[in-house]
Structures are given as C-alpha cells and as structure tokens.
N, C-alpha and C positions, 0 to 999 in steps of 0.2 A: 304311346311311348312314354316311359318314365323319364321325368326330367331330373337331371343331376342337381342336387341342392347346392345353392351358392353359399360359399363361406362368408361369414360376417367379418368384414375387415374394418368396419367403422368402430371407433373407440366408444366406450360408454360416455354419455354426456358429461358426467361429473369428472371422469378422467380427462376428457378433452378440454374441459374448462380449466382443470389444473395445469395441463400442459401449456395452454394459452397464457395463463397467468404467469407461469414460470418464464416463458419466452419474453413476456412483456417486461418482467423485472430484470432479466438479463440484458435485454436491449437498452432499457433506460439506464441501468447501472453502468454499462460500458460506455454509453454516450456521455453520461454525466462525468464519469471518471476521466475520459479523454479531455473533456472541456475544463475540468478543474486542474488537471495536470498541465495543460497548456497555459491556463491563467496563472498557475503557480510558477511556471518557468518564466513567464513575462515579469512577474513580481520579483523573482530572483535576480533578473538582470537589473531591474530598477533599484533593488535593494543592495547592490554591490558597493554602493558608495556610503552605506550606513556604517556607523560605528558598532563595535561589539556590544555596547550597552543597549543600543536600539535593537540589535539582533536578539538579545535576551528578552527584551520587552515584547517583541513580535512573537517569539516562541511561547512566552507565557500567555500572551493574548490568544494565540492559536490553540493552546491547551484549554483555555477557558471556553473558546468558541466550539470546541469539540463537544462539550456538554450542551451548549446551546443548540447545536445541530441536532443532536439526538433527541433533545426535548421538543424540538419543533419539526421532527422528521415527517409528521403526517400533515403538514401544512405548507403553503407556499413560502412561508418564512424560513423553512428549512433549506430551501434552494438558495435564498439570499445568504443565509448563515454559512452554508458549506463553501460558497465562493469567498466569503470573508475569511473563513478558516484556512482555505487553500492559499489565499493571498498572503496571509500572515506567516504561514509556514514557509512559503516561497521566499518572502522578504527576509525571513530569519536566517536563511542559509546564504544569503547574498554576500555578506562579508567573508564567510568561510570560502566560498567559491572564488572570490577575488584574491584571497590569500593563496590558494592553490595556484591560481594563474600567475601570481606575482613571484612566489618563491621557487617555483619549479620551472625549469627550462621547457619541459614537456607538459606543463600544466594543462594546456588546452586538450592535449591528447588524453591525459588522465581523466579529465572531466567527461570527455566524449566516450571513452571506454567504459567508465562507470555507468553512464546513462544507457549506453548500448547494452551492457551486460545486465543491467537491471531490467530493461525492457525484454531481453531474451529470457531471463529467469521467469519474469511475470507471465509472458505469453506461453512459455513452455508448460509451466505448472497449471496455469488457468486452463489452457487447452487440454491438458491431460485430464483434469477434473471434469471438464465438459464432455469430452469424448468417451471417457471410461464410465462416467455416471456413478462412480463409487461414492460411498458415504464415508467421509473422513471425520465424522463426529467423534469417533473413538480417540482422536488426537487431542481433544479439548484439555483433558487433565494434564497431559504431558506438556502441552504448549503453555498453559497457565503457570505451571510449576517452573518451566524454563524462563518465563518472563520475570518471575519473582527472583529467581537466582541471578539473572542478568542485572536486574535493578540493584540488588545488594552488591554485586561485584562492581558495578559502576560507581556506586557510592563509596565503596572501599578504595577504589582506584583514584578517587579524587584526593585522598590523603596520602596514599602510598606511591602513586605515579610510577607504576611498573610498566614499562613498554610492552613486555611479553603478555601481560595480563590484558592490556589494551587491545592487542592484536587478537587474543583469544576471545575477548568480548565481542569484537566486531564479527569474527567468524561465526560465533554462536548466534548472534542477533540475525545474521543473514539466514542461518538454518531455521531459526524459529519463525521469522517472517515468511520464509518459503513455505513452511508448514501451515501458517495462517492463510496463505493464498489458497492452498488446497482446501483447507477447512471452510473458509468463507465462501469459496466458489461452490463447494459441494452443498453448503447450506441453502444456497439459492436454488440449485437444480433439484434438490430433494425436498423443497417446500419449507425449510427451516427459517428462511428469511424472505419476507414478502414486501419489505420496504426498500426501495432502490436507493434512497438517500442514506440509510444506515449501511447498506451493502457497499455503497460508494466510499464512505468515509473509512470503513474498515480496510478496503483494498487500497485506498490512497495511503493510509498509514504504513501498510506493509511495503508498498512501492517506495515511499519516502525513506523509510528506515534502511531498506536494502541499498538504496542509492548512497546514502550517507556513509554507511559502513563499508560498502564496496569501494567507495572513493578513498576512504582511509587506508584500506589494505593495498590498493593499487599505488597510492602515493608512497607508502612505506617500501614496497618491493620494487617499484619501477620508477619512482620519482628521481629526477636529476636536478640537483640544486645548482 
C-alpha cells in the first residue's frame, strides 16, 4: 500500500532561528519598557516638588543620557543608562504635572485621562503592527520630515506664542509619535532592530511625547480652573 507523503510543517532552521530572535527582542523590549515607564512615573511623583529650573536641568540631562544609552546599548551599562534616562525624564515633568493638578479643578482627571489615552494609543498601534506584520519602513522619510517641521514650529512659537499654533503642534506631535510606534514596532518584527535597549528607548520617547501633548490638549479643551 502506498503511503501518503507527510507535509513538512517545520520551519527552516534559519527561519526558525530568526523567529526566536525576534520573539526574544520583543519580549525583552516590552519588559524593559514597562519597567522604565514605572520607574519614570515614580520619579515624576518625587520630582513634583522641584522648581522649573531643576526640571529643565533634568530634561537636558535626559537628552544627554539618550546618547549614552545608544552608545552602550550592547553592554550592561546600557541597562543602567536607560534607567537613569527614564528617571531624569520622569523627574523633568514632575513640576508640570504638579501645575496641572494645582491650577485645574479636574487636574487629576486630566492627568489620568492623558495617561489612559496614551496607553490606549500605544497598545492599539503596537498591537496592530504585531498582528498585521506589516512593514512600515516606508514611513521613515515622512516621519523624519514631520519631526523637523515640528521642531521648527516649536522654535517659532517660542517667540510668537500663538495658542492655535501650540494646539496644532501638539496634535501633529501625537500623529508623528503614533507613526513612530508603528515604524519602530515593525522594525523589530521584521528584523530591522535586534537590540532591545535601542528599541525600548525609541518606544519610550514616543510614549512620553504622546502623553505630554495629549495632556496639553486635554487641559485646553476640558480643563476647569
């Protein structure tokens, strides 16, 4: 009797190795991201009593540490550096959070809504990129151009102080950071990013910026003084 040939369902060894490597990067990235966000939130609470001068110092320190993180992403020093980075960024927004809680009657609700909204945006977009498996690398040029335009607009608004422009900037930043979440997540699942520390800092910055600008928009449209 002729035997029915069995179909080969096993992956090629190289393909299987690639899948395992991708899953490892994803797992480590989201674990480290959750830890740095939690640490950053704790530092935000501790930094609420800081002056705005100290806040700017922490923000500048966090900016410098972002380069230190990337320079040491392949060593254990990178793990220490990313927590210092997250702590400085968290402390930097402490005075701003305190201001929202102080000057708005519903300040606590605004902060909670901004945090919840940011988490929802992040999980939805990151989940979509993971489930669809689409390659969003084509967005790179558009996103980089958008970042440059936003930076120029921010600098201009420092001098002109136009409220409508400020709102427009916040809305555009949220859109660009949302695009970066898709882009960075797709880079991980398509093999473009194999270092989970670099992946974490990229996703952290997108989460951080969405939260800050969503908080601004919510305060303007729903804040009660």
